[in-house]
N, C-alpha and C positions, 0 to 999 in steps of 0.2 A: 292892741296886742302888747305883750310884755317885750322888753328889749331883747331877751334871749330868744324869743320866738322870731322876731324880725331878723336877728343875726343869722339864725339857723336857716330860715326860709330863704333869705337872699343869698346865703352861701350856697344853698342847693341850686338856686337859679343860676348863679354865676358859674358854678362848676359845670353844669350841663350846657350852658351857653357856650362855654369854652370848648367842651368836648364835641358838641354838635357842630360848631364852627370849624374845628380842626378836621373832622372826618369829611365834611362836605367840601371845604375849600381845598384840602389836600387831594381829594378825589378829582376835583376840577383841574388842579395843577398837574395831576398825573394823566390828563387827557382821558378821563374815564366818565366825565359828564357828557350828556348827549343833547342833540338837537331836539329829540323827543324825550323830556319835555322842557328842559332848561332853555334851550335855544328859542323855542316857540314863545315862551312867556317872557324871556329876557328881551327879545326884539319888540314884543308888544308893549311892555312896560317902558322901554326906552323911547319908543315912538310917542306913547302917552306923555312921558315926561317932557318931550319936546313939542307938545301940543300938535302932534301930527296924527292923522287917521291911522289906527293900529291895523294896518293891512299885513297879514302874515304871509310873506312870500314862501315860507316853508310849507304852510298849509294851503296855499293858493286861495285864500279868502280873507275877509275881515276876521279878526280874532273872535268876534262875537258869532261868527258862523261855525266856530269850533266849539267854544263854550261861552256862555253869557256870564261875563266876569266884571261887571261895572265897578264893584267894590275895590278892585285892584287899582283903580285910578288913585285911591288914597295911598297906595304903596309907591306909586311911580315917582313922587318927589324925592325919593332917596337918591335918584340919579342926578338931581340938581347939585348934590354935595359930593357924591362919590360915583364917578362915571365908570364903574367897573362891575362886572357881573358878580365878583366875590362879595361886593357890598350887599347884593340881594341874598346871597347864601347866608351871610352872617346875620342879616336882619331876620331872616326866617328862623335861624337857630335861636336868636334872642327872643323872638315873638313866641315860639313854641315853648321855650323854657319858662316864659312868664305865665304859661297856663298852670304851673304848679301853685301859683298864688290863689286863684279862685278855688282850686281843689282843696288847698289847705283851709281856706276860710270857710268853705261849706262844711268840710268835715269837722272843723272845730266848732262851728255853730250847732251842728246836729248831734255830735258825739261827745263834745266837751273833753276831748283827750288830745293833748299836745303831741305826745309821742306817736300815737297811731295816725294822727293827721299828717305829720311829717312823713311817716312811712308810706301813707297813701299817695302823697305828692311824689315821693320817690318812685313808687310803682307806676304812676302816670308817666313820668319822664322816662322810665326804663322800658315801658311797654313796647313790644316789637313793632307795633304799628307806627309809633312815634319815631323810633330809631330808624327804621327802614324808610319812612317817609322823608325824614331830614336827609338821610344818606342819598336817597334817589332825587337828586336835583331839587327843583323848586316846583311846588304845585299848590293850587288853591285849596285842595282838600286838606293838605297839611296845615295851611294857614287857618283853616276852619276849626281845627281841633281846640286850640286855646280860646278862640272866640266863643265856641260852643260851651266851654267850661265857664266862661264869664256869664254867658246867657243863663245857664242853669243856676248859677249862684244868685244872680240878681232876681231871677224868677222866684226862687225860694224865699228871697228876702222881700218880695213884693215891691221891688223898686221899679219905677216906670222906665228906667233906662233899658230894661230888658227888651222893650219894643224897638228901640233904636238898634240894639245889637241883633235882634231878630231880622230886621231889614238888611243889615250889613251881611248877615249870613246868607240870605237869599241872593244877594248880589255877588257872592263869591263863586257860585257855580249853580246852574239851573237845577240840577238834580238834588241839591241840598234841600230844595223845597219839598221833596218827597220825604226826606228825613224829618223835616219840621212838621209835616202832616202826620207822621207817625207819632211824634211827640204830642201833637194836638189830640190825637185819639187816646193816647195814654192819659192826658190830663182830664178828659171828659169823664173818666171813671172816678175822679176825685171830686167830691161835692164842692169843695172850696175853689176848684179851678175849672169847673165845667164850662162856665161862660167863656173864659179866656181860651180854653181848649177849642171851642167851636170857632172863635175868631181866628186862631192860629190855623186851623184846618182850612177855613174859607180863604184866607189870604195866601196860604201856601199853595193850595191847589189852583187858585186863580193865577198866581204868578207862574206856576209850572205850565199851565195851559197857554198863557200869554207868551211865555218864553219859547216853548217848543212848537207852537202852532203859528205864531206870528213873527216874533222878533228874530229868532234864529233862522227860520226860513228866509226872511228878508235879506239877511247877510249871507245866506248859503245858496244864493242863486235860485231862490224859490223852492228849494227842497226842504222837507222836514224830516224828523226821525223820531222813533219810538224807543223808550227805555225798557219797556216790558213787553213780552210777547202776548198775543191774544190767548194762548193756551192757559196762561196763568189764571185767567178769569173763569174759564169754562171746564178746566180739567185739574182737579185737586191732586190726582195721582201723578200727573205730569209735574206739578209743583213740588211735591214731596221728593220725587225722584231727582229733580233738578237741584234741590237744596242739598241733598245728602250724597249724591252719586255724581262722579266717581268719588272714591274714598278720600281723595285729597280735600274735598269740600268738608266732609265730616271731620277730618283731622284739623282743619283750620278752625272750625266752630269749637271743637274741644280745646284747642290750644288757646283760643281767644278767651273763652270763659274761664279756663284753668289759670290764666295769667292773674286773675283776681280771686283765686280760690273757689270758683264756682258760686261765690256769694251773691252775684246779681240774680241767680235763679231763685233766691229767697224773696225777691221783690218782683213778682211776675209781671206787673205793668211795664217794666223797663225792657222786657223781651220784645215788645212791639217795635221800638226804634232799633233794637239790636238786630232783629230778624228782617227789618226793612233793609238794612245795610247788606245783609247776606243775600236777600232776594235780588237786589240790584246787581250784585256781582256774580251770582250763580245761575239764576233762572234765565234760560234761553241764551246764555252768553257762552260762546265757543272759545273765547280768548282765555286760555288756561292760566296766563299770568295773573288773572284776577282771582283765581281760586285759592292761591296760597297766601302765605304770610308776608311776602315781599312787597316791594314798591310802596306806593302811597295809599293803597286802597283801604288799609285798616286804620289809618290815622284818626278818622272821625269817631271810631269806636272807643278810643281812650277815655274821653270825658263821659261817654254814656255808661261804660263799665264802672267808672269811679262813682258816678251818680247812683247806679244800681247797688253798688257795694255799700255806700253810705246809707241809702234808704233801707237796705236790708238789716243794717245794724242799729238803726234808729229806734232802739228799745231801751227801756229802763234797766233791764238786767245787764246790758252791755255797759251802761254808764256807771254801774255800781260795782263792777268786778274788775279789779286791777289785774288779776292773774289772767283773765280772759283777754284783756286789752294787750298785755305784753306777749301773750301766746300768739294772738292773731298777728301782732306786729312782727314777731319773729318768723311766723309762717310766711307772711308776705315778703319779708326780706329774703328768705330761703328760696321762694318762688322766683324772685327776680334773679338771684344768683344762678339758679338752675336753668332758667330760660336763656340767660346771657351765655351760658356755656353750651347748652344743648342746641340752641338755634344759631349759634355763632353770630350773634348780633353785631351790628357795625361798630359800636363803641369798643369792641374787642380789638379792632384795628389799631387803636392807640397804643397797645402793648406790643405791637409787632414792628420790629426795626425796618423791615422791608417797606412798610407803608410810607415811611418818611423819605424813601429814596425815589427821586424823580427819574423818569425814563431817560435813557442815554440819548435818544433822538430829540429830546426837548430843545436842545440848542439849535438844531437844524430847523425844527418847526417854528420856533420863535424868530429865527432869522428870516425865514420865508414870509412870516406874517408881517414883519416890519416893512416889507416891500409892497404891502397892500395898502392903498390909500383909504382914508376914512370914508370916502363917498363912492368908492368903486364897488361895482356889483361882483359878488363872489359866489362860486359853487364849491362846496367842500363836503367831506364825509361827516357822518353822524357825531363822532367824538371831537372833531375840530371846530364844528360850527358854533358852539357856545362861546368860543374865544373870539369870534368875529361878528357876533349878532347885533352889535350896536351900529346898525346901518339900515337903510331903507330896503336894500335888495340883497338878501342872503338866501341861498338855495342849497338843498341837499344835492350832492353829486350823485344823481340817481335817475333811472328811467321810470321810476315810480312816481306818479302824480296823484295827489289827493283830489278826489272827485266826490260830489254829493252821493250819499248812500242812505236811503230811507231807514235802514235797519241800524246803522251805526253813526249817522251824522256825516262822517267823511270816511272814505275807503281808498286804499292805495291800489292804483291800477298801473300796470307797466305799459309804456308807450312802445309801439312796434312800428318800425319803418319797413315798408314793403321791399325796398332794395337792399338795405344793409342789416336788417334784423333790429334787435333792441338797441336803442340809443339813449344816452343820458338826457335827462330833461333839459340840461343846459344847452343842448343843440337847438331846442325849440325856443329857449328864452334869450339866446344871444348874450350870455354872461361873459364879462370881460376877462375874469381871472378864475382859474381852477386850481385848488390846492388839495393834494392828497398825500397820505402817508401809507406807503405800501410795504413798510417794514414787516418781515415775516413774524409769526408768532403772536399776533395781536388778539385781543378779545373779539370774537365774531360780531358782537354788537356794534363795534366801531364801524362796520360796513353795512349796518342796517339801513334800508330794507333790502338792498340788492344782494349783498353777500360779497365776499372777498374776490371770488373768481370773476364775477360780472364786472366789478370795478376795475380789475386788472385788464380785462378785455377792452373796456372803454378807453383806458389810458393807452393801451397799445394802438388803438385806432387813432386817438388824438395826437399821439406823438408822431404819427406818420402824416397827419393832416397839415397841410401847408398854411391853413388859416391860423395856426397857433405857433408861438415861439416859446422855447424853454427859458423862463426867467430865473429859475433856481432848480437845481437838482443835486441832492446829496443824501446818501444813506437811505434811499427809499422815499425821501420827501421830495415831491415835485410840485413846482408852481408853473402853470402855463398861462400865457397871456394871448388873448385874441388880437390878431393884427388889425 
């Protein structure tokens, strides 16, 4: 690469690393990050870094009973140097931003256009799946996006390192093997990659079956779970209805393809992995949060859409027409700006003064947290838990307990006491300390899964319970200690 290319590319990576780090860390400092999923993965990675069994007390199982994520062992050493959850958020931001490099290299290799290759890298970093994924805590699927970009680059270059990256991808989360199977199917339709395609299909399906039928059930108290419903196989009408209805699903598909000017449609083979992703999220799934553009679910689509765009433009007429190059580059830039404004994407937060203002109750919460010992067991609410998850025993202050569910892996069930009704899980676990923030006007997600009213009722009971003493109480922030 020329010097100007290196400077521009690394400037892009640096700017987005900074932007992603700011939105994710500030969100955490504002007590807007959650036990689900930052607390879950932070505790597991912290335990891994300390060579301890990653038992998730939040999920009530070994972390491999929730998702099979052995590749994250390679991330855990970050806590040897920086024992703070913000280090994980900054690392994820940097890692995701690095995905712009293979995007640029692949585009430059195939299209021979510096300007458009940079614009495509910019589009990858600005994609709503990437922004929302980074903004929403930490998740293996977000980590998979740049790794997938590197895999596609080395695969096209016929470098054998793509096999190593392939296995790392499988180890990031068990359902990534379904995506890799879809890529294998795509590759068998190309004469030069047919053999490798069959190998990818065999290894991916083999790993998926091993993971979901043997390994995960072993860690999930003998229970297994299915990703796709049986109706998918026997009822194509059901499949089509589930893919496009309700309209929110159709809207998500259109927004996803539109983010890259619908150009991936001009390379039909890439629709196989694209619609594999939509099938996982839409078919037979009643969780509406998976149907939209938010959270982390769209992150793996970013490198797939980029790949489809590059392959669709890999024509001689594109290489020879400067006007078309700059026109498409300008169009992609306008699309990014439009999506940024229309979808109110997370990076917009950096232009809002209020986002930099920390909550008034932060001082009280931090004071209460300083009274909690490093090895003491704690129960707390959804948005406070990630600030205390570097310990062996951390629980959500909830009556909802994760139990094995064949359809979803783990499912939340509320514990009921015959004498006093619903009780927080901590009554069963004998947790030593309980920290809550009952300040009015909070985000309802702060009290997930029970809700604000339930948590207030729990606290009213516990404040009258002689087994507990008040260790701290100020402005709605309460810390109780079991005698």
